[in-house]
C-alpha positions in Angstrom: -6.2 19.2 -181.9 -6.6 16.9 -184.8 -4.6 15.6 -187.7 -5.8 14.9 -191.3 -4.2 12.7 -193.9 -5.1 11.8 -197.5 -4.2 8.3 -198.6 -1.6 8.0 -195.9 0.2 11.1 -197.1 0.2 14.9 -196.7 -0.3 14.9 -192.9 -1.7 18.2 -191.7 -2.3 19.0 -188.1 -4.3 21.8 -186.5 -5.9 23.0 -183.3 -8.2 25.7 -182.3 -11.2 26.6 -180.2 -14.9 25.8 -180.6 -17.1 28.9 -180.8 -20.5 27.3 -181.2 -21.7 23.7 -180.8 -25.3 22.7 -181.7 -25.4 18.9 -181.7 -26.1 17.2 -184.0 -26.6 19.9 -186.6 -23.5 22.1 -186.6 -20.4 23.4 -184.9 -18.1 26.4 -185.5 -14.4 26.4 -184.6 -11.2 28.1 -185.5 -8.5 26.1 -187.2 -4.9 27.1 -186.4 -2.7 25.2 -188.8 0.6 23.6 -187.6 2.4 24.6 -190.9 4.6 27.6 -190.1 4.2 28.8 -193.7 0.4 29.1 -193.4 -0.7 32.6 -192.5 -3.3 33.1 -189.8 -6.2 30.9 -188.9 -9.5 29.8 -190.5 -13.0 29.9 -189.1 -14.8 26.7 -190.0 -18.5 26.0 -189.9 -19.6 22.4 -190.2 -23.2 21.7 -190.9 -24.7 18.2 -190.9 -28.0 17.4 -192.6 -29.8 14.2 -193.7 -30.2 13.6 -197.4 -31.8 10.5 -198.7 -31.0 8.6 -195.5 -27.4 9.6 -195.4 -25.5 12.3 -193.5 -24.3 15.2 -195.7 -21.6 17.5 -194.4 -21.2 21.1 -195.6 -18.0 22.9 -194.6 -17.7 26.7 -194.9 -14.2 28.1 -194.4 -13.5 31.8 -193.7 -9.8 32.8 -193.9 -8.1 35.7 -192.2 -6.8 37.0 -195.5 -7.0 36.7 -199.3 -3.5 35.1 -199.2 -4.7 32.4 -196.8 -7.9 31.8 -198.7 -5.9 31.4 -202.0 -3.5 28.9 -200.3 -6.4 26.8 -199.1 -8.2 26.9 -202.5 -5.0 25.7 -204.2 -4.3 22.9 -201.8 -4.8 19.2 -202.6 -7.5 19.2 -199.9 -9.7 21.5 -201.9 -9.2 19.4 -205.1 -10.2 16.2 -203.2 -13.3 17.6 -201.6 
């Protein structure tokens, strides 16, 4: 379980299960959001690579439905990142 915030606002909590862990390169987990209005869960793949001496993070999200995908794409989180 973890909680995200943006600028001290918009707190969003979620939990889930890890499906694959390959340190330090990647992990795959489900994200079950705390918000009762959010439909279903999301499968997240996080991949870490080195680029010019810095760590780059690539997140790939796969939603349960088109409705859930569209909600994520329209969220302030998508705009920020």
